[in-house]
mmCIF file of the N, C-alpha and C atoms, coordinates in Angstrom:
data_MODEL
# 
_entry.id   MODEL 
# 
loop_
_atom_site.group_PDB 
_atom_site.id 
_atom_site.type_symbol 
_atom_site.label_atom_id 
_atom_site.label_alt_id 
_atom_site.label_comp_id 
_atom_site.label_asym_id 
_atom_site.label_entity_id 
_atom_site.label_seq_id 
_atom_site.pdbx_PDB_ins_code 
_atom_site.Cartn_x 
_atom_site.Cartn_y 
_atom_site.Cartn_z 
_atom_site.occupancy 
_atom_site.B_iso_or_equiv 
_atom_site.pdbx_formal_charge 
_atom_site.auth_seq_id 
_atom_site.auth_comp_id 
_atom_site.auth_asym_id 
_atom_site.auth_atom_id 
_atom_site.pdbx_PDB_model_num 
ATOM 1   N N  . MET A 1 1  ? 79.085  -51.291 118.478 1.00 0.00 ? 1  MET A N  1 
ATOM 2   C CA . MET A 1 1  ? 80.345  -50.660 118.809 1.00 0.00 ? 1  MET A CA 1 
ATOM 3   C C  . MET A 1 1  ? 81.211  -51.585 119.656 1.00 0.00 ? 1  MET A C  1 
ATOM 4   N N  . ILE A 1 2  ? 80.593  -52.288 120.583 1.00 0.00 ? 2  ILE A N  1 
ATOM 5   C CA . ILE A 1 2  ? 81.352  -53.208 121.440 1.00 0.00 ? 2  ILE A CA 1 
ATOM 6   C C  . ILE A 1 2  ? 81.968  -54.326 120.601 1.00 0.00 ? 2  ILE A C  1 
ATOM 7   N N  . GLU A 1 3  ? 81.213  -54.839 119.635 1.00 0.00 ? 3  GLU A N  1 
ATOM 8   C CA . GLU A 1 3  ? 81.743  -55.902 118.780 1.00 0.00 ? 3  GLU A CA 1 
ATOM 9   C C  . GLU A 1 3  ? 82.936  -55.405 117.979 1.00 0.00 ? 3  GLU A C  1 
ATOM 10  N N  . SER A 1 4  ? 82.874  -54.155 117.528 1.00 0.00 ? 4  SER A N  1 
ATOM 11  C CA . SER A 1 4  ? 83.993  -53.565 116.787 1.00 0.00 ? 4  SER A CA 1 
ATOM 12  C C  . SER A 1 4  ? 85.221  -53.454 117.681 1.00 0.00 ? 4  SER A C  1 
ATOM 13  N N  . LEU A 1 5  ? 85.012  -52.998 118.902 1.00 0.00 ? 5  LEU A N  1 
ATOM 14  C CA . LEU A 1 5  ? 86.114  -52.885 119.851 1.00 0.00 ? 5  LEU A CA 1 
ATOM 15  C C  . LEU A 1 5  ? 86.712  -54.263 120.142 1.00 0.00 ? 5  LEU A C  1 
ATOM 16  N N  . ASN A 1 6  ? 85.862  -55.246 120.388 1.00 0.00 ? 6  ASN A N  1 
ATOM 17  C CA . ASN A 1 6  ? 86.350  -56.600 120.657 1.00 0.00 ? 6  ASN A CA 1 
ATOM 18  C C  . ASN A 1 6  ? 87.139  -57.148 119.481 1.00 0.00 ? 6  ASN A C  1 
ATOM 19  N N  . ALA A 1 7  ? 86.674  -56.896 118.267 1.00 0.00 ? 7  ALA A N  1 
ATOM 20  C CA . ALA A 1 7  ? 87.382  -57.381 117.077 1.00 0.00 ? 7  ALA A CA 1 
ATOM 21  C C  . ALA A 1 7  ? 88.765  -56.746 116.972 1.00 0.00 ? 7  ALA A C  1 
ATOM 22  N N  . ARG A 1 8  ? 88.848  -55.459 117.261 1.00 0.00 ? 8  ARG A N  1 
ATOM 23  C CA . ARG A 1 8  ? 90.150  -54.779 117.195 1.00 0.00 ? 8  ARG A CA 1 
ATOM 24  C C  . ARG A 1 8  ? 91.106  -55.304 118.267 1.00 0.00 ? 8  ARG A C  1 
ATOM 25  N N  . LEU A 1 9  ? 90.585  -55.555 119.459 1.00 0.00 ? 9  LEU A N  1 
ATOM 26  C CA . LEU A 1 9  ? 91.428  -56.083 120.531 1.00 0.00 ? 9  LEU A CA 1 
ATOM 27  C C  . LEU A 1 9  ? 91.891  -57.501 120.215 1.00 0.00 ? 9  LEU A C  1 
ATOM 28  N N  . ARG A 1 10 ? 90.994  -58.316 119.678 1.00 0.00 ? 10 ARG A N  1 
ATOM 29  C CA . ARG A 1 10 ? 91.371  -59.681 119.280 1.00 0.00 ? 10 ARG A CA 1 
ATOM 30  C C  . ARG A 1 10 ? 92.461  -59.645 118.211 1.00 0.00 ? 10 ARG A C  1 
ATOM 31  N N  . LYS A 1 11 ? 92.300  -58.759 117.226 1.00 0.00 ? 11 LYS A N  1 
ATOM 32  C CA . LYS A 1 11 ? 93.280  -58.652 116.147 1.00 0.00 ? 11 LYS A CA 1 
ATOM 33  C C  . LYS A 1 11 ? 94.637  -58.238 116.700 1.00 0.00 ? 11 LYS A C  1 
ATOM 34  N N  . ALA A 1 12 ? 94.649  -57.281 117.619 1.00 0.00 ? 12 ALA A N  1 
ATOM 35  C CA . ALA A 1 12 ? 95.908  -56.808 118.200 1.00 0.00 ? 12 ALA A CA 1 
ATOM 36  C C  . ALA A 1 12 ? 96.620  -57.929 118.963 1.00 0.00 ? 12 ALA A C  1 
ATOM 37  N N  . THR A 1 13 ? 95.871  -58.702 119.728 1.00 0.00 ? 13 THR A N  1 
ATOM 38  C CA . THR A 1 13 ? 96.508  -59.773 120.498 1.00 0.00 ? 13 THR A CA 1 
ATOM 39  C C  . THR A 1 13 ? 96.879  -60.956 119.606 1.00 0.00 ? 13 THR A C  1 
ATOM 40  N N  . ARG A 1 14 ? 96.092  -61.231 118.609 1.00 0.00 ? 14 ARG A N  1 
ATOM 41  C CA . ARG A 1 14 ? 96.393  -62.336 117.704 1.00 0.00 ? 14 ARG A CA 1 
ATOM 42  C C  . ARG A 1 14 ? 97.647  -62.035 116.885 1.00 0.00 ? 14 ARG A C  1 
ATOM 43  N N  . ASN A 1 15 ? 97.789  -60.785 116.426 1.00 0.00 ? 15 ASN A N  1 
ATOM 44  C CA . ASN A 1 15 ? 98.968  -60.412 115.642 1.00 0.00 ? 15 ASN A CA 1 
ATOM 45  C C  . ASN A 1 15 ? 100.241 -60.479 116.466 1.00 0.00 ? 15 ASN A C  1 
ATOM 46  N N  . ARG A 1 16 ? 100.142 -60.211 117.735 1.00 0.00 ? 16 ARG A N  1 
ATOM 47  C CA . ARG A 1 16 ? 101.313 -60.213 118.608 1.00 0.00 ? 16 ARG A CA 1 
ATOM 48  C C  . ARG A 1 16 ? 101.724 -61.624 118.978 1.00 0.00 ? 16 ARG A C  1 
ATOM 49  N N  . GLY A 1 17 ? 100.774 -62.510 119.148 1.00 0.00 ? 17 GLY A N  1 
ATOM 50  C CA . GLY A 1 17 ? 101.094 -63.872 119.541 1.00 0.00 ? 17 GLY A CA 1 
ATOM 51  C C  . GLY A 1 17 ? 101.163 -64.013 121.042 1.00 0.00 ? 17 GLY A C  1 
ATOM 52  N N  . ALA A 1 18 ? 102.328 -64.380 121.560 1.00 0.00 ? 18 ALA A N  1 
ATOM 53  C CA . ALA A 1 18 ? 102.511 -64.587 123.001 1.00 0.00 ? 18 ALA A CA 1 
ATOM 54  C C  . ALA A 1 18 ? 103.058 -63.316 123.648 1.00 0.00 ? 18 ALA A C  1 
ATOM 55  N N  . PHE A 1 19 ? 102.680 -63.116 124.892 1.00 0.00 ? 19 PHE A N  1 
ATOM 56  C CA . PHE A 1 19 ? 103.149 -61.964 125.659 1.00 0.00 ? 19 PHE A CA 1 
ATOM 57  C C  . PHE A 1 19 ? 104.027 -62.458 126.795 1.00 0.00 ? 19 PHE A C  1 
ATOM 58  N N  . PRO A 1 20 ? 105.148 -61.773 127.045 1.00 0.00 ? 20 PRO A N  1 
ATOM 59  C CA . PRO A 1 20 ? 106.034 -62.230 128.127 1.00 0.00 ? 20 PRO A CA 1 
ATOM 60  C C  . PRO A 1 20 ? 105.429 -62.029 129.520 1.00 0.00 ? 20 PRO A C  1 
ATOM 61  N N  . THR A 1 21 ? 104.623 -60.967 129.680 1.00 0.00 ? 21 THR A N  1 
ATOM 62  C CA . THR A 1 21 ? 104.004 -60.706 130.977 1.00 0.00 ? 21 THR A CA 1 
ATOM 63  C C  . THR A 1 21 ? 102.573 -60.215 130.756 1.00 0.00 ? 21 THR A C  1 
ATOM 64  N N  . GLU A 1 22 ? 101.799 -60.237 131.822 1.00 0.00 ? 22 GLU A N  1 
ATOM 65  C CA . GLU A 1 22 ? 100.440 -59.707 131.756 1.00 0.00 ? 22 GLU A CA 1 
ATOM 66  C C  . GLU A 1 22 ? 100.469 -58.202 131.491 1.00 0.00 ? 22 GLU A C  1 
ATOM 67  N N  . GLN A 1 23 ? 101.476 -57.532 132.038 1.00 0.00 ? 23 GLN A N  1 
ATOM 68  C CA . GLN A 1 23 ? 101.615 -56.085 131.826 1.00 0.00 ? 23 GLN A CA 1 
ATOM 69  C C  . GLN A 1 23 ? 101.821 -55.771 130.344 1.00 0.00 ? 23 GLN A C  1 
ATOM 70  N N  . ALA A 1 24 ? 102.552 -56.601 129.630 1.00 0.00 ? 24 ALA A N  1 
ATOM 71  C CA . ALA A 1 24 ? 102.778 -56.387 128.205 1.00 0.00 ? 24 ALA A CA 1 
ATOM 72  C C  . ALA A 1 24 ? 101.467 -56.534 127.429 1.00 0.00 ? 24 ALA A C  1 
ATOM 73  N N  . ALA A 1 25 ? 100.648 -57.503 127.813 1.00 0.00 ? 25 ALA A N  1 
ATOM 74  C CA . ALA A 1 25 ? 99.351  -57.698 127.156 1.00 0.00 ? 25 ALA A CA 1 
ATOM 75  C C  . ALA A 1 25 ? 98.431  -56.505 127.416 1.00 0.00 ? 25 ALA A C  1 
ATOM 76  N N  . LEU A 1 26 ? 98.402  -56.030 128.659 1.00 0.00 ? 26 LEU A N  1 
ATOM 77  C CA . LEU A 1 26 ? 97.568  -54.868 128.985 1.00 0.00 ? 26 LEU A CA 1 
ATOM 78  C C  . LEU A 1 26 ? 98.027  -53.616 128.246 1.00 0.00 ? 26 LEU A C  1 
ATOM 79  N N  . LYS A 1 27 ? 99.325  -53.466 128.097 1.00 0.00 ? 27 LYS A N  1 
ATOM 80  C CA . LYS A 1 27 ? 99.837  -52.298 127.376 1.00 0.00 ? 27 LYS A CA 1 
ATOM 81  C C  . LYS A 1 27 ? 99.435  -52.355 125.907 1.00 0.00 ? 27 LYS A C  1 
ATOM 82  N N  . THR A 1 28 ? 99.481  -53.525 125.311 1.00 0.00 ? 28 THR A N  1 
ATOM 83  C CA . THR A 1 28 ? 99.045  -53.677 123.922 1.00 0.00 ? 28 THR A CA 1 
ATOM 84  C C  . THR A 1 28 ? 97.581  -53.312 123.769 1.00 0.00 ? 28 THR A C  1 
ATOM 85  N N  . LEU A 1 29 ? 96.741  -53.774 124.687 1.00 0.00 ? 29 LEU A N  1 
ATOM 86  C CA . LEU A 1 29 ? 95.311  -53.455 124.629 1.00 0.00 ? 29 LEU A CA 1 
ATOM 87  C C  . LEU A 1 29 ? 95.082  -51.965 124.848 1.00 0.00 ? 29 LEU A C  1 
ATOM 88  N N  . PHE A 1 30 ? 95.800  -51.370 125.788 1.00 0.00 ? 30 PHE A N  1 
ATOM 89  C CA . PHE A 1 30 ? 95.679  -49.940 126.045 1.00 0.00 ? 30 PHE A CA 1 
ATOM 90  C C  . PHE A 1 30 ? 96.054  -49.128 124.812 1.00 0.00 ? 30 PHE A C  1 
ATOM 91  N N  . LEU A 1 31 ? 97.167  -49.474 124.191 1.00 0.00 ? 31 LEU A N  1 
ATOM 92  C CA . LEU A 1 31 ? 97.609  -48.730 123.011 1.00 0.00 ? 31 LEU A CA 1 
ATOM 93  C C  . LEU A 1 31 ? 96.655  -48.919 121.836 1.00 0.00 ? 31 LEU A C  1 
ATOM 94  N N  . THR A 1 32 ? 96.049  -50.083 121.729 1.00 0.00 ? 32 THR A N  1 
ATOM 95  C CA . THR A 1 32 ? 95.068  -50.318 120.673 1.00 0.00 ? 32 THR A CA 1 
ATOM 96  C C  . THR A 1 32 ? 93.861  -49.409 120.864 1.00 0.00 ? 32 THR A C  1 
ATOM 97  N N  . ILE A 1 33 ? 93.374  -49.326 122.094 1.00 0.00 ? 33 ILE A N  1 
ATOM 98  C CA . ILE A 1 33 ? 92.229  -48.452 122.373 1.00 0.00 ? 33 ILE A CA 1 
ATOM 99  C C  . ILE A 1 33 ? 92.616  -46.991 122.187 1.00 0.00 ? 33 ILE A C  1 
ATOM 100 N N  . ARG A 1 34 ? 93.803  -46.640 122.619 1.00 0.00 ? 34 ARG A N  1 
ATOM 101 C CA . ARG A 1 34 ? 94.228  -45.237 122.519 1.00 0.00 ? 34 ARG A CA 1 
ATOM 102 C C  . ARG A 1 34 ? 94.354  -44.776 121.081 1.00 0.00 ? 34 ARG A C  1 
ATOM 103 N N  . THR A 1 35 ? 94.745  -45.656 120.182 1.00 0.00 ? 35 THR A N  1 
ATOM 104 C CA . THR A 1 35 ? 94.885  -45.260 118.781 1.00 0.00 ? 35 THR A CA 1 
ATOM 105 C C  . THR A 1 35 ? 93.543  -45.067 118.095 1.00 0.00 ? 35 THR A C  1 
ATOM 106 N N  . MET A 1 36 ? 92.471  -45.474 118.744 1.00 0.00 ? 36 MET A N  1 
ATOM 107 C CA . MET A 1 36 ? 91.150  -45.309 118.131 1.00 0.00 ? 36 MET A CA 1 
ATOM 108 C C  . MET A 1 36 ? 90.652  -43.871 118.202 1.00 0.00 ? 36 MET A C  1 
ATOM 109 N N  . THR A 1 37 ? 91.243  -43.041 119.056 1.00 0.00 ? 37 THR A N  1 
ATOM 110 C CA . THR A 1 37 ? 90.857  -41.631 119.138 1.00 0.00 ? 37 THR A CA 1 
ATOM 111 C C  . THR A 1 37 ? 92.091  -40.759 119.122 1.00 0.00 ? 37 THR A C  1 
ATOM 112 N N  . ARG A 1 38 ? 91.944  -39.554 118.623 1.00 0.00 ? 38 ARG A N  1 
ATOM 113 C CA . ARG A 1 38 ? 93.022  -38.577 118.646 1.00 0.00 ? 38 ARG A CA 1 
ATOM 114 C C  . ARG A 1 38 ? 92.988  -37.856 119.986 1.00 0.00 ? 38 ARG A C  1 
ATOM 115 N N  . PRO A 1 39 ? 94.053  -37.186 120.355 1.00 0.00 ? 39 PRO A N  1 
ATOM 116 C CA . PRO A 1 39 ? 94.083  -36.490 121.646 1.00 0.00 ? 39 PRO A CA 1 
ATOM 117 C C  . PRO A 1 39 ? 92.971  -35.454 121.831 1.00 0.00 ? 39 PRO A C  1 
ATOM 118 N N  . ASP A 1 40 ? 92.477  -34.876 120.743 1.00 0.00 ? 40 ASP A N  1 
ATOM 119 C CA . ASP A 1 40 ? 91.418  -33.869 120.881 1.00 0.00 ? 40 ASP A CA 1 
ATOM 120 C C  . ASP A 1 40 ? 90.040  -34.502 121.029 1.00 0.00 ? 40 ASP A C  1 
ATOM 121 N N  . GLY A 1 41 ? 89.970  -35.841 121.058 1.00 0.00 ? 41 GLY A N  1 
ATOM 122 C CA . GLY A 1 41 ? 88.703  -36.529 121.253 1.00 0.00 ? 41 GLY A CA 1 
ATOM 123 C C  . GLY A 1 41 ? 87.959  -36.847 119.974 1.00 0.00 ? 41 GLY A C  1 
ATOM 124 N N  . ALA A 1 42 ? 88.462  -36.366 118.846 1.00 0.00 ? 42 ALA A N  1 
ATOM 125 C CA . ALA A 1 42 ? 87.808  -36.654 117.569 1.00 0.00 ? 42 ALA A CA 1 
ATOM 126 C C  . ALA A 1 42 ? 88.075  -38.095 117.172 1.00 0.00 ? 42 ALA A C  1 
ATOM 127 N N  . VAL A 1 43 ? 87.235  -38.601 116.315 1.00 0.00 ? 43 VAL A N  1 
ATOM 128 C CA . VAL A 1 43 ? 87.420  -39.967 115.834 1.00 0.00 ? 43 VAL A CA 1 
ATOM 129 C C  . VAL A 1 43 ? 88.699  -40.024 115.021 1.00 0.00 ? 43 VAL A C  1 
ATOM 130 N N  . GLY A 1 44 ? 89.531  -41.016 115.289 1.00 0.00 ? 44 GLY A N  1 
ATOM 131 C CA . GLY A 1 44 ? 90.830  -41.120 114.636 1.00 0.00 ? 44 GLY A CA 1 
ATOM 132 C C  . GLY A 1 44 ? 90.771  -41.802 113.289 1.00 0.00 ? 44 GLY A C  1 
ATOM 133 N N  . VAL A 1 45 ? 91.874  -42.336 112.903 1.00 0.00 ? 45 VAL A N  1 
ATOM 134 C CA . VAL A 1 45 ? 92.036  -42.942 111.587 1.00 0.00 ? 45 VAL A CA 1 
ATOM 135 C C  . VAL A 1 45 ? 91.070  -44.101 111.385 1.00 0.00 ? 45 VAL A C  1 
ATOM 136 N N  . THR A 1 46 ? 90.719  -44.796 112.450 1.00 0.00 ? 46 THR A N  1 
ATOM 137 C CA . THR A 1 46 ? 89.863  -45.968 112.323 1.00 0.00 ? 46 THR A CA 1 
ATOM 138 C C  . THR A 1 46 ? 88.434  -45.616 111.950 1.00 0.00 ? 46 THR A C  1 
ATOM 139 N N  . ARG A 1 47 ? 87.999  -44.394 112.226 1.00 0.00 ? 47 ARG A N  1 
ATOM 140 C CA . ARG A 1 47 ? 86.668  -43.897 111.896 1.00 0.00 ? 47 ARG A CA 1 
ATOM 141 C C  . ARG A 1 47 ? 85.546  -44.816 112.401 1.00 0.00 ? 47 ARG A C  1 
ATOM 142 N N  . SER A 1 48 ? 85.665  -45.222 113.637 1.00 0.00 ? 48 SER A N  1 
ATOM 143 C CA . SER A 1 48 ? 84.625  -46.045 114.251 1.00 0.00 ? 48 SER A CA 1 
ATOM 144 C C  . SER A 1 48 ? 83.440  -45.165 114.621 1.00 0.00 ? 48 SER A C  1 
ATOM 145 N N  . ASN A 1 49 ? 82.296  -45.473 114.083 1.00 0.00 ? 49 ASN A N  1 
ATOM 146 C CA . ASN A 1 49 ? 81.096  -44.702 114.386 1.00 0.00 ? 49 ASN A CA 1 
ATOM 147 C C  . ASN A 1 49 ? 80.681  -44.927 115.830 1.00 0.00 ? 49 ASN A C  1 
ATOM 148 N N  . GLY A 1 50 ? 80.393  -43.838 116.521 1.00 0.00 ? 50 GLY A N  1 
ATOM 149 C CA . GLY A 1 50 ? 79.923  -43.947 117.896 1.00 0.00 ? 50 GLY A CA 1 
ATOM 150 C C  . GLY A 1 50 ? 80.995  -44.167 118.928 1.00 0.00 ? 50 GLY A C  1 
ATOM 151 N N  . TRP A 1 51 ? 82.271  -44.064 118.540 1.00 0.00 ? 51 TRP A N  1 
ATOM 152 C CA . TRP A 1 51 ? 83.331  -44.346 119.491 1.00 0.00 ? 51 TRP A CA 1 
ATOM 153 C C  . TRP A 1 51 ? 83.345  -43.346 120.638 1.00 0.00 ? 51 TRP A C  1 
ATOM 154 N N  . LYS A 1 52 ? 83.124  -42.066 120.354 1.00 0.00 ? 52 LYS A N  1 
ATOM 155 C CA . LYS A 1 52 ? 83.182  -41.064 121.413 1.00 0.00 ? 52 LYS A CA 1 
ATOM 156 C C  . LYS A 1 52 ? 82.096  -41.332 122.467 1.00 0.00 ? 52 LYS A C  1 
ATOM 157 N N  . ALA A 1 53 ? 80.906  -41.665 122.031 1.00 0.00 ? 53 ALA A N  1 
ATOM 158 C CA . ALA A 1 53 ? 79.835  -41.987 122.976 1.00 0.00 ? 53 ALA A CA 1 
ATOM 159 C C  . ALA A 1 53 ? 80.185  -43.233 123.786 1.00 0.00 ? 53 ALA A C  1 
ATOM 160 N N  . THR A 1 54 ? 80.787  -44.214 123.134 1.00 0.00 ? 54 THR A N  1 
ATOM 161 C CA . THR A 1 54 ? 81.186  -45.434 123.829 1.00 0.00 ? 54 THR A CA 1 
ATOM 162 C C  . THR A 1 54 ? 82.277  -45.136 124.847 1.00 0.00 ? 54 THR A C  1 
ATOM 163 N N  . LEU A 1 55 ? 83.247  -44.322 124.470 1.00 0.00 ? 55 LEU A N  1 
ATOM 164 C CA . LEU A 1 55 ? 84.313  -43.954 125.394 1.00 0.00 ? 55 LEU A CA 1 
ATOM 165 C C  . LEU A 1 55 ? 83.755  -43.209 126.597 1.00 0.00 ? 55 LEU A C  1 
ATOM 166 N N  . ASN A 1 56 ? 82.790  -42.326 126.377 1.00 0.00 ? 56 ASN A N  1 
ATOM 167 C CA . ASN A 1 56 ? 82.156  -41.620 127.494 1.00 0.00 ? 56 ASN A CA 1 
ATOM 168 C C  . ASN A 1 56 ? 81.424  -42.590 128.422 1.00 0.00 ? 56 ASN A C  1 
ATOM 169 N N  . ALA A 1 57 ? 80.751  -43.583 127.850 1.00 0.00 ? 57 ALA A N  1 
ATOM 170 C CA . ALA A 1 57 ? 80.058  -44.586 128.665 1.00 0.00 ? 57 ALA A CA 1 
ATOM 171 C C  . ALA A 1 57 ? 81.059  -45.394 129.489 1.00 0.00 ? 57 ALA A C  1 
ATOM 172 N N  . PHE A 1 58 ? 82.206  -45.750 128.878 1.00 0.00 ? 58 PHE A N  1 
ATOM 173 C CA . PHE A 1 58 ? 83.247  -46.461 129.618 1.00 0.00 ? 58 PHE A CA 1 
ATOM 174 C C  . PHE A 1 58 ? 83.783  -45.600 130.754 1.00 0.00 ? 58 PHE A C  1 
ATOM 175 N N  . ALA A 1 59 ? 83.952  -44.304 130.505 1.00 0.00 ? 59 ALA A N  1 
ATOM 176 C CA . ALA A 1 59 ? 84.472  -43.395 131.528 1.00 0.00 ? 59 ALA A CA 1 
ATOM 177 C C  . ALA A 1 59 ? 83.511  -43.299 132.708 1.00 0.00 ? 59 ALA A C  1 
ATOM 178 N N  . ILE A 1 60 ? 82.220  -43.331 132.443 1.00 0.00 ? 60 ILE A N  1 
ATOM 179 C CA . ILE A 1 60 ? 81.232  -43.298 133.526 1.00 0.00 ? 60 ILE A CA 1 
ATOM 180 C C  . ILE A 1 60 ? 81.254  -44.610 134.309 1.00 0.00 ? 60 ILE A C  1 
ATOM 181 N N  . GLN A 1 61 ? 81.258  -45.717 133.575 1.00 0.00 ? 61 GLN A N  1 
ATOM 182 C CA . GLN A 1 61 ? 81.200  -47.038 134.209 1.00 0.00 ? 61 GLN A CA 1 
ATOM 183 C C  . GLN A 1 61 ? 82.508  -47.385 134.928 1.00 0.00 ? 61 GLN A C  1 
ATOM 184 N N  . PHE A 1 62 ? 83.635  -47.061 134.301 1.00 0.00 ? 62 PHE A N  1 
ATOM 185 C CA . PHE A 1 62 ? 84.941  -47.442 134.832 1.00 0.00 ? 62 PHE A CA 1 
ATOM 186 C C  . PHE A 1 62 ? 85.793  -46.202 135.083 1.00 0.00 ? 62 PHE A C  1 
ATOM 187 N N  . GLY A 1 63 ? 85.236  -45.226 135.784 1.00 0.00 ? 63 GLY A N  1 
ATOM 188 C CA . GLY A 1 63 ? 85.912  -43.958 136.033 1.00 0.00 ? 63 GLY A CA 1 
ATOM 189 C C  . GLY A 1 63 ? 87.252  -44.078 136.716 1.00 0.00 ? 63 GLY A C  1 
ATOM 190 N N  . ASP A 1 64 ? 87.408  -45.118 137.548 1.00 0.00 ? 64 ASP A N  1 
ATOM 191 C CA . ASP A 1 64 ? 88.682  -45.291 138.248 1.00 0.00 ? 64 ASP A CA 1 
ATOM 192 C C  . ASP A 1 64 ? 89.758  -45.896 137.350 1.00 0.00 ? 64 ASP A C  1 
ATOM 193 N N  . ARG A 1 65 ? 89.388  -46.423 136.176 1.00 0.00 ? 65 ARG A N  1 
ATOM 194 C CA . ARG A 1 65 ? 90.352  -47.073 135.295 1.00 0.00 ? 65 ARG A CA 1 
ATOM 195 C C  . ARG A 1 65 ? 90.611  -46.347 133.985 1.00 0.00 ? 65 ARG A C  1 
ATOM 196 N N  . ILE A 1 66 ? 89.761  -45.387 133.639 1.00 0.00 ? 66 ILE A N  1 
ATOM 197 C CA . ILE A 1 66 ? 89.923  -44.703 132.359 1.00 0.00 ? 66 ILE A CA 1 
ATOM 198 C C  . ILE A 1 66 ? 89.810  -43.206 132.587 1.00 0.00 ? 66 ILE A C  1 
ATOM 199 N N  . ASN A 1 67 ? 90.664  -42.458 131.901 1.00 0.00 ? 67 ASN A N  1 
ATOM 200 C CA . ASN A 1 67 ? 90.659  -41.009 132.018 1.00 0.00 ? 67 ASN A CA 1 
ATOM 201 C C  . ASN A 1 67 ? 90.591  -40.439 130.610 1.00 0.00 ? 67 ASN A C  1 
ATOM 202 N N  . ILE A 1 68 ? 89.473  -39.816 130.273 1.00 0.00 ? 68 ILE A N  1 
ATOM 203 C CA . ILE A 1 68 ? 89.323  -39.284 128.919 1.00 0.00 ? 68 ILE A CA 1 
ATOM 204 C C  . ILE A 1 68 ? 89.833  -37.855 128.831 1.00 0.00 ? 68 ILE A C  1 
ATOM 205 N N  . ASN A 1 69 ? 90.242  -37.272 129.945 1.00 0.00 ? 69 ASN A N  1 
ATOM 206 C CA . ASN A 1 69 ? 90.770  -35.907 129.961 1.00 0.00 ? 69 ASN A CA 1 
ATOM 207 C C  . ASN A 1 69 ? 92.290  -35.936 129.979 1.00 0.00 ? 69 ASN A C  1 
ATOM 208 N N  . ARG A 1 70 ? 92.901  -36.419 128.925 1.00 0.00 ? 70 ARG A N  1 
ATOM 209 C CA . ARG A 1 70 ? 94.352  -36.539 128.907 1.00 0.00 ? 70 ARG A CA 1 
ATOM 210 C C  . ARG A 1 70 ? 94.996  -35.261 128.476 1.00 0.00 ? 70 ARG A C  1 
# 
């Protein structure tokens, strides 16, 4: 699952090319991750197996940086 996430993030940044600021790069990565799940928590269009479990693990590990209760 981590390799899949890394591949998607690499693709998003590679397609964009250069970023004017670090904030723009972080926003691109955030939006890429956000599109992987729908607001109800179900697997989105990407149909990544195990994404919900991975997102829950990220929420536990990085609770101050990620909020899955949007």
